[in-house]
TIVO-2410 file (N, C-alpha, C; in nm, 3 decimals):
# residues 143
REC num residu      c1      c2      c3 atome chaine
REC   1      M  -5.144  -3.849   1.074     N      A
REC   1      M  -5.169  -3.767   1.191    CA      A
REC   1      M  -5.171  -3.617   1.163     C      A
REC   2      P  -5.095  -3.563   1.070     N      A
REC   2      P  -5.100  -3.420   1.044    CA      A
REC   2      P  -5.240  -3.371   1.009     C      A
REC   3      A  -5.322  -3.452   0.942     N      A
REC   3      A  -5.458  -3.409   0.908    CA      A
REC   3      A  -5.536  -3.377   1.035     C      A
REC   4      Q  -5.517  -3.457   1.142     N      A
REC   4      Q  -5.585  -3.428   1.267    CA      A
REC   4      Q  -5.540  -3.294   1.323     C      A
REC   5      T  -5.413  -3.266   1.315     N      A
REC   5      T  -5.362  -3.139   1.365    CA      A
REC   5      T  -5.427  -3.025   1.290     C      A
REC   6      I  -5.435  -3.035   1.159     N      A
REC   6      I  -5.498  -2.931   1.078    CA      A
REC   6      I  -5.643  -2.912   1.122     C      A
REC   7      D  -5.713  -3.020   1.149     N      A
REC   7      D  -5.852  -3.010   1.192    CA      A
REC   7      D  -5.866  -2.960   1.335     C      A
REC   8      A  -5.772  -2.990   1.421     N      A
REC   8      A  -5.783  -2.955   1.562    CA      A
REC   8      A  -5.752  -2.808   1.589     C      A
REC   9      V  -5.653  -2.753   1.521     N      A
REC   9      V  -5.611  -2.614   1.546    CA      A
REC   9      V  -5.694  -2.520   1.460     C      A
REC  10      D  -5.739  -2.410   1.519     N      A
REC  10      D  -5.810  -2.307   1.444    CA      A
REC  10      D  -5.707  -2.231   1.360     C      A
REC  11      R  -5.684  -2.278   1.238     N      A
REC  11      R  -5.579  -2.223   1.152    CA      A
REC  11      R  -5.608  -2.082   1.102     C      A
REC  12      E  -5.732  -2.041   1.102     N      A
REC  12      E  -5.760  -1.903   1.061    CA      A
REC  12      E  -5.706  -1.804   1.164     C      A
REC  13      R  -5.725  -1.833   1.291     N      A
REC  13      R  -5.674  -1.746   1.398    CA      A
REC  13      R  -5.529  -1.773   1.429     C      A
REC  14      Y  -5.487  -1.900   1.416     N      A
REC  14      Y  -5.353  -1.942   1.454    CA      A
REC  14      Y  -5.288  -2.020   1.339     C      A
REC  15      P  -5.239  -1.950   1.238     N      A
REC  15      P  -5.182  -2.017   1.120    CA      A
REC  15      P  -5.042  -2.073   1.149     C      A
REC  16      I  -5.037  -2.181   1.227     N      A
REC  16      I  -4.907  -2.235   1.269    CA      A
REC  16      I  -4.825  -2.286   1.152     C      A
REC  17      D  -4.890  -2.306   1.038     N      A
REC  17      D  -4.819  -2.352   0.919    CA      A
REC  17      D  -4.781  -2.237   0.826     C      A
REC  18      D  -4.813  -2.114   0.864     N      A
REC  18      D  -4.783  -1.998   0.779    CA      A
REC  18      D  -4.751  -1.876   0.866     C      A
REC  19      L  -4.649  -1.888   0.948     N      A
REC  19      L  -4.613  -1.778   1.038    CA      A
REC  19      L  -4.547  -1.661   0.965     C      A
REC  20      D  -4.512  -1.679   0.838     N      A
REC  20      D  -4.453  -1.569   0.760    CA      A
REC  20      D  -4.559  -1.488   0.686     C      A
REC  21      G  -4.683  -1.536   0.685     N      A
REC  21      G  -4.792  -1.461   0.624    CA      A
REC  21      G  -4.835  -1.349   0.718     C      A
REC  22      P  -4.924  -1.261   0.673     N      A
REC  22      P  -4.964  -1.146   0.754    CA      A
REC  22      P  -5.028  -1.184   0.889     C      A
REC  23      V  -5.117  -1.282   0.889     N      A
REC  23      V  -5.181  -1.323   1.014    CA      A
REC  23      V  -5.078  -1.391   1.105     C      A
REC  24      G  -4.992  -1.472   1.048     N      A
REC  24      G  -4.887  -1.539   1.125    CA      A
REC  24      G  -4.789  -1.441   1.187     C      A
REC  25      R  -4.747  -1.342   1.110     N      A
REC  25      R  -4.654  -1.241   1.163    CA      A
REC  25      R  -4.719  -1.162   1.276     C      A
REC  26      A  -4.846  -1.129   1.260     N      A
REC  26      A  -4.918  -1.057   1.366    CA      A
REC  26      A  -4.929  -1.143   1.492     C      A
REC  27      L  -4.954  -1.272   1.473     N      A
REC  27      L  -4.962  -1.364   1.587    CA      A
REC  27      L  -4.829  -1.371   1.661     C      A
REC  28      V  -4.720  -1.387   1.587     N      A
REC  28      V  -4.587  -1.395   1.651    CA      A
REC  28      V  -4.558  -1.264   1.723     C      A
REC  29      A  -4.589  -1.151   1.661     N      A
REC  29      A  -4.564  -1.021   1.725    CA      A
REC  29      A  -4.646  -1.006   1.853     C      A
REC  30      R  -4.774  -1.049   1.850     N      A
REC  30      R  -4.857  -1.041   1.969    CA      A
REC  30      R  -4.802  -1.131   2.080     C      A
REC  31      C  -4.763  -1.252   2.043     N      A
REC  31      C  -4.709  -1.344   2.144    CA      A
REC  31      C  -4.579  -1.288   2.204     C      A
REC  32      R  -4.493  -1.233   2.121     N      A
REC  32      R  -4.369  -1.174   2.174    CA      A
REC  32      R  -4.400  -1.060   2.269     C      A
REC  33      S  -4.496  -0.978   2.232     N      A
REC  33      S  -4.534  -0.866   2.317    CA      A
REC  33      S  -4.588  -0.914   2.452     C      A
REC  34      E  -4.677  -1.014   2.449     N      A
REC  34      E  -4.732  -1.069   2.573    CA      A
REC  34      E  -4.624  -1.136   2.657     C      A
REC  35      L  -4.535  -1.208   2.593     N      A
REC  35      L  -4.426  -1.273   2.666    CA      A
REC  35      L  -4.339  -1.169   2.736     C      A
REC  36      A  -4.308  -1.061   2.666     N      A
REC  36      A  -4.225  -0.955   2.724    CA      A
REC  36      A  -4.298  -0.885   2.839     C      A
REC  37      A  -4.428  -0.865   2.824     N      A
REC  37      A  -4.504  -0.790   2.923    CA      A
REC  37      A  -4.540  -0.872   3.046     C      A
REC  38      V  -4.584  -0.996   3.025     N      A
REC  38      V  -4.635  -1.073   3.139    CA      A
REC  38      V  -4.574  -1.213   3.152     C      A
REC  39      G  -4.488  -1.252   3.059     N      A
REC  39      G  -4.422  -1.381   3.070    CA      A
REC  39      G  -4.503  -1.500   3.020     C      A
REC  40      A  -4.617  -1.473   2.959     N      A
REC  40      A  -4.701  -1.580   2.906    CA      A
REC  40      A  -4.780  -1.525   2.788     C      A
REC  41      C  -4.829  -1.616   2.706     N      A
REC  41      C  -4.907  -1.577   2.588    CA      A
REC  41      C  -5.037  -1.655   2.590     C      A
REC  42      D  -5.147  -1.583   2.584     N      A
REC  42      D  -5.280  -1.645   2.586    CA      A
REC  42      D  -5.327  -1.671   2.443     C      A
REC  43      L  -5.372  -1.793   2.416     N      A
REC  43      L  -5.419  -1.830   2.283    CA      A
REC  43      L  -5.562  -1.883   2.292     C      A
REC  44      P  -5.659  -1.796   2.322     N      A
REC  44      P  -5.797  -1.843   2.335    CA      A
REC  44      P  -5.847  -1.902   2.204     C      A
REC  45      G  -5.916  -2.014   2.215     N      A
REC  45      G  -5.971  -2.078   2.097    CA      A
REC  45      G  -5.867  -2.142   2.007     C      A
REC  46      F  -5.747  -2.171   2.061     N      A
REC  46      F  -5.642  -2.230   1.980    CA      A
REC  46      F  -5.689  -2.359   1.914     C      A
REC  47      L  -5.752  -2.444   1.992     N      A
REC  47      L  -5.812  -2.564   1.933    CA      A
REC  47      L  -5.954  -2.530   1.891     C      A
REC  48      A  -5.990  -2.574   1.773     N      A
REC  48      A  -6.124  -2.550   1.721    CA      A
REC  48      A  -6.228  -2.611   1.815     C      A
REC  49      R  -6.341  -2.544   1.828     N      A
REC  49      R  -6.447  -2.588   1.920    CA      A
REC  49      R  -6.485  -2.735   1.894     C      A
REC  50      Q  -6.498  -2.772   1.768     N      A
REC  50      Q  -6.536  -2.909   1.733    CA      A
REC  50      Q  -6.432  -3.009   1.785     C      A
REC  51      A  -6.304  -2.975   1.774     N      A
REC  51      A  -6.198  -3.063   1.823    CA      A
REC  51      A  -6.204  -3.077   1.974     C      A
REC  52      V  -6.228  -2.966   2.044     N      A
REC  52      V  -6.238  -2.970   2.191    CA      A
REC  52      V  -6.356  -3.058   2.232     C      A
REC  53      E  -6.468  -3.038   2.166     N      A
REC  53      E  -6.587  -3.119   2.199    CA      A
REC  53      E  -6.561  -3.267   2.174     C      A
REC  54      Q  -6.492  -3.299   2.065     N      A
REC  54      Q  -6.460  -3.439   2.034    CA      A
REC  54      Q  -6.368  -3.497   2.142     C      A
REC  55      I  -6.265  -3.424   2.178     N      A
REC  55      I  -6.169  -3.471   2.279    CA      A
REC  55      I  -6.240  -3.494   2.413     C      A
REC  56      V  -6.320  -3.396   2.456     N      A
REC  56      V  -6.391  -3.408   2.583    CA      A
REC  56      V  -6.485  -3.528   2.582     C      A
REC  57      A  -6.554  -3.550   2.471     N      A
REC  57      A  -6.646  -3.664   2.461    CA      A
REC  57      A  -6.572  -3.797   2.465     C      A
REC  58      E  -6.450  -3.802   2.414     N      A
REC  58      E  -6.372  -3.926   2.409    CA      A
REC  58      E  -6.307  -3.961   2.543     C      A
REC  59      I  -6.279  -3.865   2.625     N      A
REC  59      I  -6.200  -3.889   2.748    CA      A
REC  59      I  -6.254  -4.003   2.833     C      A
REC  60      P  -6.384  -4.013   2.857     N      A
REC  60      P  -6.431  -4.126   2.940    CA      A
REC  60      P  -6.397  -4.263   2.882     C      A
REC  61      R  -6.383  -4.275   2.751     N      A
REC  61      R  -6.352  -4.403   2.687    CA      A
REC  61      R  -6.202  -4.434   2.691     C      A
REC  62      W  -6.119  -4.338   2.728     N      A
REC  62      W  -5.974  -4.360   2.728    CA      A
REC  62      W  -5.930  -4.455   2.840     C      A
REC  63      G  -6.008  -4.462   2.946     N      A
REC  63      G  -5.967  -4.545   3.059    CA      A
REC  63      G  -5.848  -4.485   3.134     C      A
REC  64      A  -5.829  -4.355   3.119     N      A
REC  64      A  -5.716  -4.287   3.183    CA      A
REC  64      A  -5.742  -4.269   3.332     C      A
REC  65      T  -5.636  -4.259   3.407     N      A
REC  65      T  -5.643  -4.232   3.549    CA      A
REC  65      T  -5.585  -4.092   3.573     C      A
REC  66      P  -5.672  -3.991   3.580     N      A
REC  66      P  -5.620  -3.854   3.595    CA      A
REC  66      P  -5.554  -3.832   3.730     C      A
REC  67      H  -5.455  -3.747   3.730     N      A
REC  67      H  -5.392  -3.702   3.854    CA      A
REC  67      H  -5.463  -3.574   3.894     C      A
REC  68      R  -5.516  -3.571   4.013     N      A
REC  68      R  -5.592  -3.456   4.063    CA      A
REC  68      R  -5.506  -3.379   4.162     C      A
REC  69      T  -5.506  -3.246   4.146     N      A
REC  69      T  -5.434  -3.161   4.240    CA      A
REC  69      T  -5.518  -3.036   4.267     C      A
REC  70      E  -5.512  -2.991   4.390     N      A
REC  70      E  -5.580  -2.868   4.429    CA      A
REC  70      E  -5.492  -2.798   4.530     C      A
REC  71      T  -5.463  -2.671   4.503     N      A
REC  71      T  -5.373  -2.597   4.590    CA      A
REC  71      T  -5.404  -2.448   4.584     C      A
REC  72      T  -5.350  -2.375   4.680     N      A
REC  72      T  -5.358  -2.229   4.682    CA      A
REC  72      T  -5.215  -2.177   4.672     C      A
REC  73      H  -5.197  -2.073   4.591     N      A
REC  73      H  -5.063  -2.017   4.569    CA      A
REC  73      H  -5.076  -1.877   4.512     C      A
REC  74      N  -4.963  -1.805   4.505     N      A
REC  74      N  -4.968  -1.676   4.436    CA      A
REC  74      N  -4.957  -1.702   4.287     C      A
REC  75      I  -4.981  -1.601   4.208     N      A
REC  75      I  -4.989  -1.617   4.063    CA      A
REC  75      I  -4.858  -1.667   4.003     C      A
REC  76      E  -4.745  -1.641   4.068     N      A
REC  76      E  -4.615  -1.683   4.018    CA      A
REC  76      E  -4.568  -1.818   4.072     C      A
REC  77      F  -4.641  -1.876   4.165     N      A
REC  77      F  -4.601  -2.000   4.231    CA      A
REC  77      F  -4.468  -1.982   4.305     C      A
REC  78      S  -4.432  -1.859   4.339     N      A
REC  78      S  -4.300  -1.833   4.397    CA      A
REC  78      S  -4.291  -1.864   4.545     C      A
REC  79      G  -4.402  -1.851   4.616     N      A
REC  79      G  -4.398  -1.876   4.759    CA      A
REC  79      G  -4.323  -1.771   4.838     C      A
REC  80      G  -4.289  -1.659   4.778     N      A
REC  80      G  -4.212  -1.555   4.845    CA      A
REC  80      G  -4.295  -1.440   4.897     C      A
REC  81      E  -4.421  -1.462   4.925     N      A
REC  81      E  -4.511  -1.355   4.967    CA      A
REC  81      E  -4.467  -1.287   5.095     C      A
REC  82      A  -4.406  -1.359   5.184     N      A
REC  82      A  -4.366  -1.301   5.314    CA      A
REC  82      A  -4.265  -1.188   5.296     C      A
REC  83      D  -4.191  -1.189   5.188     N      A
REC  83      D  -4.090  -1.087   5.163    CA      A
REC  83      D  -4.146  -0.965   5.091     C      A
REC  84      L  -4.274  -0.966   5.058     N      A
REC  84      L  -4.335  -0.858   4.979    CA      A
REC  84      L  -4.410  -0.760   5.068     C      A
REC  85      A  -4.428  -0.638   5.017     N      A
REC  85      A  -4.507  -0.538   5.087    CA      A
REC  85      A  -4.650  -0.587   5.103     C      A
REC  86      D  -4.718  -0.541   5.206     N      A
REC  86      D  -4.854  -0.585   5.232    CA      A
REC  86      D  -4.950  -0.561   5.117     C      A
REC  87      D  -4.927  -0.455   5.039     N      A
REC  87      D  -5.018  -0.423   4.929    CA      A
REC  87      D  -4.969  -0.474   4.793     C      A
REC  88      D  -4.864  -0.555   4.792     N      A
REC  88      D  -4.812  -0.609   4.665    CA      A
REC  88      D  -4.912  -0.710   4.609     C      A
REC  89      P  -4.951  -0.693   4.481     N      A
REC  89      P  -5.049  -0.786   4.423    CA      A
REC  89      P  -5.001  -0.930   4.419     C      A
REC  90      L  -4.871  -0.953   4.425     N      A
REC  90      L  -4.821  -1.090   4.424    CA      A
REC  90      L  -4.851  -1.164   4.555     C      A
REC  91      R  -4.899  -1.091   4.655     N      A
REC  91      R  -4.940  -1.157   4.780    CA      A
REC  91      R  -5.076  -1.225   4.765     C      A
REC  92      L  -5.153  -1.184   4.665     N      A
REC  92      L  -5.286  -1.242   4.646    CA      A
REC  92      L  -5.274  -1.391   4.617     C      A
REC  93      Q  -5.362  -1.466   4.677     N      A
REC  93      Q  -5.364  -1.610   4.659    CA      A
REC  93      Q  -5.475  -1.649   4.561     C      A
REC  94      V  -5.446  -1.746   4.478     N      A
REC  94      V  -5.544  -1.801   4.386    CA      A
REC  94      V  -5.556  -1.951   4.412     C      A
REC  95      R  -5.672  -2.004   4.382     N      A
REC  95      R  -5.694  -2.148   4.398    CA      A
REC  95      R  -5.678  -2.214   4.263     C      A
REC  96      S  -5.601  -2.319   4.259     N      A
REC  96      S  -5.584  -2.398   4.137    CA      A
REC  96      S  -5.635  -2.539   4.163     C      A
REC  97      A  -5.722  -2.585   4.077     N      A
REC  97      A  -5.772  -2.722   4.085    CA      A
REC  97      A  -5.762  -2.781   3.945     C      A
REC  98      K  -5.693  -2.892   3.934     N      A
REC  98      K  -5.669  -2.952   3.803    CA      A
REC  98      K  -5.680  -3.103   3.810     C      A
REC  99      S  -5.724  -3.160   3.699     N      A
REC  99      S  -5.714  -3.304   3.677    CA      A
REC  99      S  -5.631  -3.319   3.550     C      A
REC 100      L  -5.521  -3.390   3.561     N      A
REC 100      L  -5.427  -3.402   3.450    CA      A
REC 100      L  -5.420  -3.545   3.401     C      A
REC 101      I  -5.424  -3.562   3.271     N      A
REC 101      I  -5.410  -3.694   3.211    CA      A
REC 101      I  -5.271  -3.702   3.150     C      A
REC 102      A  -5.197  -3.802   3.187     N      A
REC 102      A  -5.060  -3.819   3.137    CA      A
REC 102      A  -5.061  -3.845   2.986     C      A
REC 103      Y  -4.958  -3.798   2.921     N      A
REC 103      Y  -4.943  -3.811   2.775    CA      A
REC 103      Y  -4.959  -3.956   2.730     C      A
REC 104      D  -4.899  -4.049   2.805     N      A
REC 104      D  -4.905  -4.189   2.762    CA      A
REC 104      D  -5.043  -4.251   2.779     C      A
REC 105      Q  -5.138  -4.177   2.837     N      A
REC 105      Q  -5.275  -4.225   2.848    CA      A
REC 105      Q  -5.366  -4.165   2.740     C      A
REC 106      I  -5.309  -4.081   2.653     N      A
REC 106      I  -5.386  -4.022   2.543    CA      A
REC 106      I  -5.372  -4.116   2.423     C      A
REC 107      P  -5.482  -4.169   2.369     N      A
REC 107      P  -5.474  -4.264   2.257    CA      A
REC 107      P  -5.407  -4.203   2.134     C      A
REC 108      D  -5.340  -4.288   2.060     N      A
REC 108      D  -5.271  -4.244   1.938    CA      A
REC 108      D  -5.364  -4.175   1.839     C      A
REC 109      A  -5.489  -4.217   1.831     N      A
REC 109      A  -5.583  -4.163   1.733    CA      A
REC 109      A  -5.648  -4.032   1.778     C      A
REC 110      S  -5.620  -3.985   1.898     N      A
REC 110      S  -5.684  -3.864   1.948    CA      A
REC 110      S  -5.630  -3.739   1.880     C      A
REC 111      P  -5.719  -3.643   1.848     N      A
REC 111      P  -5.671  -3.516   1.795    CA      A
REC 111      P  -5.577  -3.445   1.893     C      A
REC 112      L  -5.597  -3.466   2.022     N      A
REC 112      L  -5.508  -3.405   2.121    CA      A
REC 112      L  -5.366  -3.461   2.108     C      A
REC 113      R  -5.354  -3.589   2.091     N      A
REC 113      R  -5.223  -3.652   2.072    CA      A
REC 113      R  -5.157  -3.598   1.945     C      A
REC 114      A  -5.236  -3.583   1.838     N      A
REC 114      A  -5.183  -3.531   1.713    CA      A
REC 114      A  -5.128  -3.390   1.730     C      A
REC 115      V  -5.197  -3.309   1.807     N      A
REC 115      V  -5.149  -3.172   1.833    CA      A
REC 115      V  -5.017  -3.177   1.909     C      A
REC 116      Y  -5.009  -3.259   2.014     N      A
REC 116      Y  -4.885  -3.270   2.091    CA      A
REC 116      Y  -4.768  -3.317   2.006     C      A
REC 117      E  -4.795  -3.402   1.908     N      A
REC 117      E  -4.688  -3.459   1.827    CA      A
REC 117      E  -4.661  -3.381   1.698     C      A
REC 118      S  -4.728  -3.271   1.679     N      A
REC 118      S  -4.717  -3.194   1.556    CA      A
REC 118      S  -4.584  -3.118   1.547     C      A
REC 119      D  -4.509  -3.143   1.441     N      A
REC 119      D  -4.386  -3.066   1.417    CA      A
REC 119      D  -4.418  -2.919   1.393     C      A
REC 120      E  -4.531  -2.893   1.327     N      A
REC 120      E  -4.572  -2.754   1.303    CA      A
REC 120      E  -4.594  -2.679   1.434     C      A
REC 121      L  -4.660  -2.744   1.529     N      A
REC 121      L  -4.686  -2.679   1.657    CA      A
REC 121      L  -4.555  -2.654   1.732     C      A
REC 122      T  -4.466  -2.751   1.730     N      A
REC 122      T  -4.337  -2.733   1.796    CA      A
REC 122      T  -4.261  -2.615   1.737     C      A
REC 123      A  -4.256  -2.609   1.604     N      A
REC 123      A  -4.185  -2.499   1.537    CA      A
REC 123      A  -4.254  -2.365   1.563     C      A
REC 124      S  -4.387  -2.363   1.557     N      A
REC 124      S  -4.457  -2.236   1.575    CA      A
REC 124      S  -4.451  -2.187   1.719     C      A
REC 125      S  -4.451  -2.278   1.815     N      A
REC 125      S  -4.445  -2.233   1.955    CA      A
REC 125      S  -4.307  -2.180   1.990     C      A
REC 126      A  -4.205  -2.221   1.917     N      A
REC 126      A  -4.070  -2.169   1.941    CA      A
REC 126      A  -4.049  -2.032   1.878     C      A
REC 127      R  -4.126  -2.000   1.776     N      A
REC 127      R  -4.104  -1.878   1.699    CA      A
REC 127      R  -4.110  -1.749   1.782     C      A
REC 128      P  -4.207  -1.730   1.873     N      A
REC 128      P  -4.207  -1.607   1.953    CA      A
REC 128      P  -4.082  -1.592   2.040     C      A
REC 129      W  -4.018  -1.703   2.073     N      A
REC 129      W  -3.898  -1.697   2.156    CA      A
REC 129      W  -3.774  -1.667   2.074     C      A
REC 130      A  -3.781  -1.680   1.942     N      A
REC 130      A  -3.667  -1.659   1.853    CA      A
REC 130      A  -3.637  -1.510   1.844     C      A
REC 131      S  -3.570  -1.460   1.945     N      A
REC 131      S  -3.540  -1.318   1.955    CA      A
REC 131      S  -3.410  -1.303   2.032     C      A
REC 132      S  -3.343  -1.194   2.011     N      A
REC 132      S  -3.220  -1.170   2.086    CA      A
REC 132      S  -3.250  -1.124   2.227     C      A
REC 133      R  -3.374  -1.086   2.253     N      A
REC 133      R  -3.412  -1.036   2.384    CA      A
REC 133      R  -3.445  -1.150   2.480     C      A
REC 134      S  -3.397  -1.140   2.600     N      A
REC 134      S  -3.428  -1.240   2.701    CA      A
REC 134      S  -3.553  -1.197   2.775     C      A
REC 135      F  -3.642  -1.291   2.803     N      A
REC 135      F  -3.763  -1.260   2.876    CA      A
REC 135      F  -3.751  -1.298   3.024     C      A
REC 136      A  -3.632  -1.337   3.066     N      A
REC 136      A  -3.615  -1.378   3.206    CA      A
REC 136      A  -3.625  -1.258   3.297     C      A
REC 137      S  -3.689  -1.278   3.409     N      A
REC 137      S  -3.701  -1.175   3.510    CA      A
REC 137      S  -3.564  -1.147   3.570     C      A
REC 138      P  -3.526  -1.018   3.591     N      A
REC 138      P  -3.394  -0.989   3.647    CA      A
REC 138      P  -3.373  -1.055   3.783     C      A
REC 139      T  -3.477  -1.065   3.865     N      A
REC 139      T  -3.459  -1.129   3.995    CA      A
REC 139      T  -3.437  -1.278   3.982     C      A
REC 140      R  -3.496  -1.340   3.882     N      A
REC 140      R  -3.476  -1.484   3.864    CA      A
REC 140      R  -3.340  -1.514   3.802     C      A
REC 141      S  -3.297  -1.432   3.709     N      A
REC 141      S  -3.169  -1.460   3.643    CA      A
REC 141      S  -3.051  -1.432   3.737     C      A
REC 142      A  -3.075  -1.356   3.842     N      A
REC 142      A  -2.968  -1.325   3.935    CA      A
REC 142      A  -2.948  -1.436   4.037     C      A
REC 143      R  -3.041  -1.530   4.044     N      A
REC 143      R  -3.032  -1.638   4.144    CA      A
REC 143      R  -2.925  -1.737   4.111     C      A
***
């Protein structure tokens, strides 16, 4: 299964197996910066285009039953808009529409399953959080 992970992840942009190299250190630094600034890290093109195309083409053959959800909410999902000033950007509503396939419906041979089960991915995704600084919002940590 690790070979699938290597093929699925764009290792040139996201060297999850070499976070101590120059590109890996820059990636961790960027992720830490984004986490500190906005609470999330965007990884466009994390999966190689070929892997995404393969996964999308395979989905109809999986026989999965996706869970569909559609809702409107603020960007934080907080539901606290009534307590905010009229011009606060957190009052803005966004529409989310998703179809989700449960992990147990992803075939063992799928590159997507290999990515989910990758020890390298687990270790690399934890690395930006390995800091003495807390990224929790002061209002959330006070609750």
